[in-house]
ZAMARGU-4260 file (C-alpha; in steps of 0.2 Angstrom, whole numbers, plus 5000, padded with zeros to 4 digits):
<rodrens>
0) 4982/4846/4921 | 4974/4835/4931 | 4981/4819/4938 | 4971/4808/4929 | 4969/4818/4914
5) 4974/4811/4895 | 4986/4825/4891 | 4996/4820/4908 | 4995/4803/4906 | 5000/4805/4886
10) 5015/4815/4892 | 5022/4805/4906 | 5020/4791/4892 | 5032/4799/4880 | 5043/4804/4893
15) 5042/4786/4902 | 5048/4778/4884 | 5061/4791/4881 | 5069/4790/4899 | 5068/4768/4895
20) 5076/4768/4879 | 5090/4780/4886 | 5093/4769/4900 | 5093/4753/4888 | 5104/4762/4878
25) 5116/4770/4888 | 5117/4754/4901 | 5123/4747/4884 | 5134/4759/4878 | 5143/4759/4896
30) 5145/4742/4896 | 5155/4740/4879 | 5165/4755/4883 | 5169/4748/4901 | 5175/4730/4891
35) 5183/4741/4878 | 5194/4752/4891 | 5198/4738/4903 | 5207/4728/4887 | 5215/4744/4883
40) 5222/4747/4899 | 5228/4729/4901 | 5235/4731/4881 | 5245/4745/4888 | 5252/4737/4903
45) 5258/4724/4892 | 5266/4735/4878 | 5275/4744/4893 | 5281/4729/4901 | 5288/4723/4886
50) 5297/4738/4880 | 5306/4738/4897 | 5307/4719/4897 | 5318/4719/4883 | 5334/4728/4889
55) 5345/4721/4900 | 5348/4728/4918 | 5361/4739/4924 | 5366/4727/4939 | 5382/4737/4941
60) 5375/4748/4958 | 5360/4749/4967 | 5359/4768/4960 | 5360/4763/4942 | 5346/4750/4945
65) 5336/4763/4954 | 5340/4775/4941 | 5334/4764/4926 | 5319/4758/4936 | 5314/4778/4937
70) 5318/4781/4920 | 5306/4766/4914 | 5293/4773/4924 | 5294/4789/4917 | 5295/4782/4899
75) 5279/4772/4903 | 5270/4784/4915 | 5270/4769/4928 | 5277/4762/4944 | 5291/4751/4940
80) 5298/4738/4953 | 5312/4725/4950 | 5312/4708/4958 | 5325/4694/4958 | 5321/4676/4955
85) 5319/4673/4973 | 5305/4687/4973 | 5316/4700/4983 | 5313/4719/4979 | 5328/4725/4971
90) 5323/4743/4966 | 5306/4753/4966 | 5305/4770/4955 | 5290/4774/4966 | 5273/4781/4961
95) 5274/4790/4944 | 5265/4806/4953 | 5280/4809/4964 | 5293/4808/4952 | 5304/4823/4947
100) 5301/4822/4929 | 5313/4838/4925 | 5328/4829/4934 | 5326/4813/4926 | 5325/4820/4908
105) 5340/4830/4911 | 5351/4815/4919 | 5365/4807/4911 | 5359/4789/4911 | 5374/4783/4903
110) 5379/4777/4886 | 5366/4763/4885 | 5355/4775/4884 | 5343/4771/4898 | 5329/4782/4901
115) 5329/4790/4884 | 5318/4776/4875 | 5305/4779/4860 | 5287/4779/4867 | 5280/4776/4850
120) 5278/4757/4851 | 5265/4762/4864 | 5246/4763/4864 | 5241/4780/4866 | 5236/4784/4884
125) 5215/4784/4885 | 5205/4797/4889 | 5214/4811/4875 | 5202/4806/4862 | 5182/4809/4861
130) 5179/4810/4880 | 5194/4820/4885 | 5211/4821/4895 | 5215/4809/4910 | 5208/4816/4925
135) 5226/4810/4934 | 5218/4794/4942 | 5228/4777/4943 | 5222/4759/4939 | 5223/4744/4952
140) 5230/4733/4938 | 5247/4726/4939 | 5257/4716/4927 | 5274/4705/4928 | 5285/4701/4915
145) 5302/4692/4914 | 5319/4703/4909 | 5327/4697/4895 | 5343/4688/4896 | 5341/4690/4913
150) 5346/4678/4928 | 5326/4675/4932 | 5323/4695/4935 | 5307/4702/4932 | 5298/4718/4931
155) 5281/4724/4940 | 5272/4737/4932 | 5257/4747/4941 | 5247/4762/4945 | 5244/4765/4927
160) 5235/4780/4920 | 5216/4774/4923 | 5211/4783/4908 | 5197/4770/4906 | 5188/4775/4921
165) 5190/4794/4916 | 5184/4790/4900 | 5169/4781/4907 | 5164/4795/4919 | 5164/4808/4904
170) 5155/4796/4894 | 5143/4793/4909 | 5140/4812/4911 | 5139/4815/4893 | 5125/4801/4892
175) 5115/4810/4908 | 5115/4825/4900 | 5109/4818/4883 | 5097/4808/4892 | 5089/4824/4900
180) 5088/4833/4884 | 5080/4817/4877 | 5066/4815/4891 | 5063/4835/4890 | 5060/4835/4872
185) 5049/4820/4871 | 5038/4826/4886 | 5037/4841/4878 | 5033/4832/4861 | 5020/4820/4871
190) 5011/4837/4879 | 5008/4845/4861 | 5002/4828/4854 | 4991/4827/4868 | 4985/4842/4869
195) 4980/4841/4848 | 4973/4825/4853 | 4963/4829/4868 | 4956/4846/4861 | 4942/4837/4852
200) 4939/4826/4867 | 4938/4841/4879 | 4925/4848/4868 | 4915/4833/4866 | 4915/4832/4886
205) 4908/4849/4887 | 4894/4847/4874 | 4889/4830/4883 | 4888/4842/4900 | 4878/4856/4892
210) 4867/4842/4887 | 4867/4834/4904 | 4862/4850/4910 | 4848/4853/4899 | 4854/4862/4884
215) 4849/4849/4871 | 4855/4860/4857 | 4875/4858/4862 | 4884/4852/4850 | 4903/4846/4847
220) 4914/4852/4834 | 4920/4842/4821 | 4939/4845/4821 | 4944/4830/4807 | 4939/4813/4798
225) 4949/4802/4811 | 4942/4792/4824 | 4938/4806/4837 | 4930/4816/4822 | 4919/4802/4820
230) 4915/4800/4837 | 4911/4819/4838 | 4899/4817/4822 | 4891/4801/4830 | 4887/4811/4846
235) 4881/4825/4837 | 4869/4815/4827 | 4863/4806/4843 | 4860/4822/4853 | 4850/4828/4836
240) 4838/4813/4838 | 4838/4815/4858 | 4833/4834/4855 | 4820/4830/4844 | 4812/4815/4854
245) 4813/4825/4870 | 4805/4842/4861 | 4793/4830/4854 | 4788/4822/4870 | 4786/4839/4880
250) 4776/4847/4866 | 4764/4831/4866 | 4763/4832/4886 | 4760/4852/4885 | 4746/4850/4871
255) 4739/4835/4880 | 4738/4844/4898 | 4730/4862/4888 | 4719/4850/4878 | 4712/4840/4894
260) 4710/4857/4902 | 4694/4864/4893 | 4685/4846/4895 | 4690/4845/4912 | 4683/4862/4917
265) 4666/4860/4906 | 4665/4842/4917 | 4668/4850/4933 | 4654/4864/4929 | 4642/4852/4924
270) 4647/4841/4941 | 4644/4855/4951 | 4627/4858/4943 | 4624/4839/4946 | 4627/4841/4965
275) 4615/4857/4968 | 4602/4847/4958 | 4606/4829/4968 | 4590/4824/4980 | 4597/4809/4989
280) 4613/4805/4999 | 4621/4794/4986 | 4620/4804/4973 | 4625/4817/4982 | 4640/4806/4989
285) 4644/4800/4968 | 4645/4817/4962 | 4658/4824/4977 | 4667/4808/4971 | 4669/4812/4953
290) 4672/4831/4958 | 4686/4827/4969 | 4693/4815/4954 | 4690/4830/4941 | 4698/4842/4954
295) 4714/4831/4955 | 4714/4829/4936 | 4713/4848/4933 | 4727/4849/4946 | 4738/4835/4936
300) 4735/4844/4918 | 4741/4861/4925 | 4756/4855/4935 | 4763/4845/4919 | 4760/4860/4908
305) 4770/4870/4921 | 4783/4857/4921 | 4783/4854/4903 | 4787/4872/4900 | 4800/4875/4915
310) 4810/4860/4906 | 4809/4866/4889 | 4815/4882/4894 | 4801/4894/4888 | 4800/4908/4899
315) 4784/4910/4910 | 4787/4929/4910 | 4801/4944/4912 | 4812/4944/4926 | 4810/4958/4937
320) 4816/4963/4954 | 4805/4955/4965 | 4804/4958/4985 | 4805/4939/4990 | 4799/4945/5008
325) 4783/4952/5001 | 4780/4937/4990 | 4783/4925/5007 | 4770/4937/5015 | 4758/4936/5002
330) 4760/4917/5001 | 4757/4916/5020 | 4740/4924/5019 | 4735/4913/5007 | 4735/4898/5017
335) 4732/4907/5034 | 4715/4901/5034 | 4718/4884/5029 | 4731/4883/5043 | 4719/4889/5054
340) 4705/4878/5049 | 4717/4862/5051 | 4722/4867/5069 | 4739/4869/5062 | 4752/4884/5071
345) 4758/4896/5056 | 4773/4905/5061 | 4781/4918/5051 | 4801/4924/5051 | 4802/4936/5036
350) 4816/4951/5037 | 4807/4968/5038 | 4818/4974/5024 | 4815/4969/5007 | 4824/4954/5000
355) 4824/4959/4981 | 4829/4944/4968 | 4829/4944/4950 | 4816/4931/4945 | 4799/4929/4940
360) 4784/4933/4954 | 4774/4920/4947 | 4787/4907/4949 | 4792/4912/4966 | 4773/4910/4971
365) 4771/4893/4963 | 4787/4888/4973 | 4780/4895/4988 | 4763/4889/4986 | 4769/4871/4983
370) 4781/4871/4999 | 4769/4878/5010 | 4753/4866/5003 | 4765/4851/5005 | 4769/4855/5023
375) 4751/4859/5029 | 4746/4843/5020 | 4758/4831/5030 | 4757/4840/5046 | 4743/4833/5057
380) 4732/4844/5069 | 4741/4853/5084 | 4757/4854/5072 | 4768/4869/5067 | 4773/4875/5049
385) 4785/4890/5051 | 4790/4901/5034 | 4806/4911/5034 | 4814/4923/5022 | 4830/4932/5027
390) 4847/4936/5020 | 4859/4923/5023 | 4877/4924/5017 | 4874/4935/5003 | 4858/4925/4997
395) 4841/4927/5000 | 4834/4911/5007 | 4817/4905/5011 | 4813/4893/5023 | 4797/4882/5024
400) 4798/4869/5042 | 4785/4859/5047 | 4783/4846/5061 | 4775/4832/5051 | 4779/4815/5046
405) 4795/4817/5038 | 4802/4808/5023 | 4809/4793/5025 | 4828/4792/5024 | 4830/4777/5010
410) 4816/4789/4999 | 4825/4807/5001 | 4835/4804/4986 | 4821/4804/4973 | 4810/4818/4982
415) 4814/4830/4967 | 4808/4816/4954 | 4791/4817/4944 | 4779/4808/4951 | 4787/4802/4965
420) 4777/4800/4982 | 4783/4791/4998 | 4775/4777/5004 | 4771/4785/5019 | 4759/4798/5010
425) 4749/4787/4998 | 4732/4791/5009 | 4735/4809/5005 | 4729/4818/4988 | 4742/4823/4977
430) 4753/4816/4958 | 4770/4819/4964 | 4774/4835/4953 | 4775/4847/4965 | 4792/4847/4970
435) 4798/4843/4953 | 4790/4860/4948 | 4798/4868/4964 | 4815/4861/4960 | 4814/4867/4941
440) 4807/4886/4946 | 4821/4887/4957 | 4835/4882/4946 | 4827/4893/4930 | 4828/4908/4945
445) 4848/4905/4947 | 4845/4896/4964 | 4846/4880/4973 | 4833/4871/4983 | 4837/4858/4997
450) 4829/4848/5012 | 4831/4840/5027 | 4820/4827/5036 | 4818/4816/5051 | 4803/4809/5060
455) 4803/4826/5069 | 4798/4834/5052 | 4805/4842/5037 | 4814/4858/5031 | 4815/4865/5013
460) 4828/4879/5010 | 4827/4889/4995 | 4841/4900/4989 | 4841/4914/4976 | 4855/4926/4971
465) 4851/4945/4976 | 4846/4955/4961
</rodrens>
């Protein structure tokens, strides 16, 4: 997919929305769970401290006090420290992870039954439900509570099971997995939806591209009655109107050019007859001027007819295997006398071996004739025109180079336009259709035409695929 395609944008939009939703819901969930488990851990410590603090301390010996603390630690799964009223440490059970559980369970703890307390009054350890068992980590919370019936002694509980952290970690892992799956599914859904939406758009774009390339019969498929379907119908209606208008215009131009040719031929014959019978210099000059203008009109009519047929796609003749080198030599022979009379040197650089292309000979003759005509027309006396025909990179290439006045840089973009004439050639005869015909004829033959120009001259390059 193209980085700026509609399909990619919709896919990323769906995935982004799913990710944003997952982040918001996950953040809220983890915050609620964190607060819940934090209070649960505190409740567990408080309940454990109350269970221990409700029994009197065995102050008969240090050993008995230590065993009581260890037994309490085993019962609550916490670290139990006993302090006197002045804050001095009396006993420490040690970390619950280092206690000898088997020895404590089988120890004779005396008639009071210390260490055999019932844990049913304690909250369930966190992490053994929805999100699995505790991972063994310990909480940094501490809680102190005075001993009932004592002389100011109190117990301090710490290192309780950090089941809340374990549960949050498990919840976070589950959330990441769920979020990843949701984003992937959303991206897939976005891709499928965008493919369905963009398919008629792509078809509409292809139809418009074909129209831009000259296929006026191109139409877009109508895939539904939604907005895109109505757009396709509107495009097809517009395309039909454009095709009708352009076809009518081309037919009018072709018919007009054809109809103008007959009276122009008769007028030209009459003027030539009048020129022979003219007796005075003024009469002969006026007749000569009229002949020049009729010739220009005849050329314009012929060019309009050719261009109209080329742009309408009407074949001028069947394609055949044509030797481009032979056509180039023939074109050079046609203008050799004109070049000599104008004092212009005509150089040839034509391959000795055949350059076979699939084209219409008449169109190739028109292309080379127009290019050579322009080169000779705009090259002053003493200049040089070079006609080349060689194989180049798998293509047959014809070049026409001159040492004439060149084309102004700011006007080069419109050289192949109809009726375009550069400002520095206004004094020369012409109608501005020659290069438009060249471009249309070359492209109809499957080739390309380009040029380079400067004050030192101009070179046109025509490349045609080999047969």
